[in-house]
N, C-alpha and C positions, 0 to 999 in steps of 0.2 A: 602447529595447526596446518593442515594441508592447504596448498595454494588453491583458493577458490575463485580467484579473480582473472582466470584465463580469459583472454579476449576472444570470444567465439563470434564470428560474423553471423549476423542474422538479417542482413539486408534482403536476401532472397525470401526469408520468411515474411518480412514486412510486405514485400511485393505480392506474395501469395495472399496475405490478408486483405490488402487493398483491392485485389481483384474480385473479392467476394463481399465487399462492403454492402450492407443492405441499404436500400433507399430510405427506409424509415424504421423505427422500432422504439421499444420501451427500454429505458434505463431504470433499473430498480435499486434504490438505496435503502439498505436495511436500517430500520428505525425502532427496533424492539429492544428487549432487555439486553443490557451490555453496552448499548450505544448512548451517546449524549445528544441532547436536543441541539446544542450549539454546533456540534460537529456535523450533524446531519444537515442542518440548515446551511452551513458553510460549504459542504460538499455539493449540495444542489445548486447553490449560487455560483460556485466556481465552474461547475459543468456547463451552466448556461452561458458563462462568459467565454468558454473555450471551444464549445461545439457549435456546429451549424444547428441553431435551435429549431429551425423548421423541420429538421429531419428526425428529431428525437422528442419523445414524451418522457420527461424525468418524473418519476413517482417514487414515493417511499413505500416500503413493503414491511409488513409485520410478520412475526413468527407463525401465526395461525395460517396466513396465506401461503407461506413457504411450505408448511407441513401439508396443507390440503392439496397443493398442486394445481396445475392449470396455468400458473404464472409463466411457465417456461415458453409458451407460445408467444412469439413476438418480442421476447426479451433479448436484447442485443448485448446487455452488460448487467451483471449483478455486482454490487459494491458493498463491502463491509468496511466501515471506517474505524475511527478511533473509539476507545472505550475500554472494555475488558472482555476478553474472549471467553472467559468462563461463563459470562452471562449469555453469550451467543449459544454456547453448547447447551446450557440448561434450558434455554427457551426453545431451541429447535429439536433437541433430542435426536435419537438415531434416525427417525423417519425424516425429519426436516433436513438433517445433514446429508442423508442419502440422496434426497432430491437435489440438493445443491451440487453434490459431487456428480450425480448422473447428468445433470444439466450441462456441466462443463465437459465431461467426458464425451458427450454426444454432440459437441461442437459449440457450446456456449463459451462466454468470456466472463472471467471473474477478476475483480480488482480488490485487493486487500491492503488497506493502509494502516500501519501500526498494529492495533489489535486485530484488524482484519488480516494482517500478514501472519501474526501468530496463529490465528484461527486456520489459515490455509497451509500451515506447515505440518510436518509429521510429528515433530517433538518440540516442546517449548521448554526453555531453560531460563528462568528469571530469578536473579538474586540467589543462586544455588548456595546453600549453606548459610544464608543470611536470614534475618527475621522476616523478610518479605517474600520468602521463597515460593515460587509457583513453578513446578516442574512436572511434566507429564506428556504422555502421548496425545496427539490430536487426531481427529477423525478424517478430515478431508485429504490430507497428505498430498497436496498439490506439489509442494516442495518436499523432496523425499528424505530430507535429513532433519536438520535442527535450525531453529531460530533462537539465537542466544542474546540475552539482554546486554545492551551496551550501556554501562553505568554513566550517569550524568554528572557524578561528583557531588550530588546532594542526597541526603539521607531520607528519601521518601519513595513512595511507590507511584509517584506521578498523580495519584488521586483522580485519575481519569478526567482532569479538568485543565484546559489549556492555560488557565490563569494561576494555577496553584504552584507554589514553591518555585517560582521563576528563578532560574540561575543562568549564569553565563553559558553553561553547557547545553542550554536548550536550543542552540543553533548547531547544526552539523554541516560541515563543508563536504559536498559530495561531487564526484566527477563521473560523467557518463563514460561508457566503454564501447566505443566503436560504432555508434549509431550513424555518425557522419564523418566526413573527412577530418574534422577537428572536434575534439571532445568538448563538452560543456562542463564548466565547473561553476557551481553556485552554492548558495547556503539555503538550507531548508529548516523549518521548525521541527523540533524533535521532542517527544514527550513519552519516554519509556519504551521506545521501540528497540529493535535489536539488529544484529547482523546475521547473515546466513552462513551456516557452517555445513560444508558438504563433506563427503568421505572420499577415500581413494577410489571407490567403486562407483561414484556418481557418474551418470551418463551425461556428458557435455552436450549431447544433442537434445536431451530432455530439458535441461536447465541452463539458461544463459544469464550470467550477471549483466545487468544493464548499467549499474552505477556502483561506485565504491565509496567508503568513508575515507576521505582524503587525509584527515588528520590522525587516523589510527595507524600505528606503526606497520600493521599487516595489511592495511587497506582492504578490509573484508567487504563483501558485497552488501550494499544498502538496499538495492532493488534487484529482483530476479524475475526473469520470464520463465514460466514453466509450461511445457507442452503436455497436455493431459489427454491422451488418445487423440480425438479430433478437435479438442477445445484448447483454450489458452487461459492461464492464470498469471497475473503479475502481482507480486507481493512486495511491499515496501516496509522498511523500518522507520521511515521518516514521513512527515506530513507534507505532501506536495500541494495540498489545497489551502494552506494557511498563509496569508500575508501578514505583515506586521500590524496593519490596521485592524485586523480581525481579532487580535489578542488583547486589545484594550490595555496596553502596557502603561505602567506608571513611569513617565519619562523623567520624573524627579529623582528616581532611583537609578544609580549609575549602571547597575548590571542590566536593568531592563532597557535603559537607553541604548546600551551597546547592542542588545538583541535587535531592537527596532532599527538601528542603523545598519547592521549587517543584513537583516532580512530585506530592507528597502534597496540596498545595493544590488542584491541578487534577484530582485522581483521579476524582471523581464525574463531572465534565464530560467528561473523556477517555472514560470508559465510555459516557456518553450519546452522544458523537460517534461512537464505534465502533458503537453500536447503530443509529444512523441510517444509517451506511454499510452495515451488514448488511441493513437494511430496504430500502435502495435496490437491493440485489442480490436482493431477493425473498424474504428469509428472515423467519421469525417469531422475534422476540426475546422474552426473558423480562423482563417489566415488573415 
């Protein structure tokens, strides 16, 4: 597999983004087909904790609104979280996805977490050759190659539910690449996401790896920043928004107790990593 973890400096890009931060705006979190109620609520709650709340109005957005248009005005960030991206495609159709892509290309910001990361890639490869296979081209193409499933070690398709089929592999250790003088290493919740596979012809100025899977032998990217004409998309294979307490784990079960322990140890660094992602998208975080 080509080396996709080249450390490309993007401090100047962050500076440019911070120079044009809007004083206020709307953050829209997708809540239609393909999303989960718990995931949407957790995302909204986490954003309120990390951002300067007086600057932003956090709202959910449904497929009909995205298709109709008009939502672009005043929107500083559009987020698609966990769930299943085929539902996003079916609900939005070509018209809705065109509006999302145009919004980003014309200077907007997009955050795709897990299923939202799949949705923002050019091609999805999940359990290829297996009983759970989902492979195919995607419409938005913010990341210009492929997001490939990183198996958890359990025989399920994650069931789109943070509490289903909990296994030890639901935690992934990830390391940031070059945001600061010293990298951040922490543990994030993982539920069926993937790693980003580029090609020899990928443009490093267009896509910058922000974090890698530390325990994978190839250390492939877990989070990437994509420049889309005048806009920005950040796609992740992990859940930056979930803390251990959000998962309602059964601590009488050893594997779930280990997950809770690992996530709690990395809690502050996970939040710091999420803050940096939001800053890269041009938002003002609560320090």
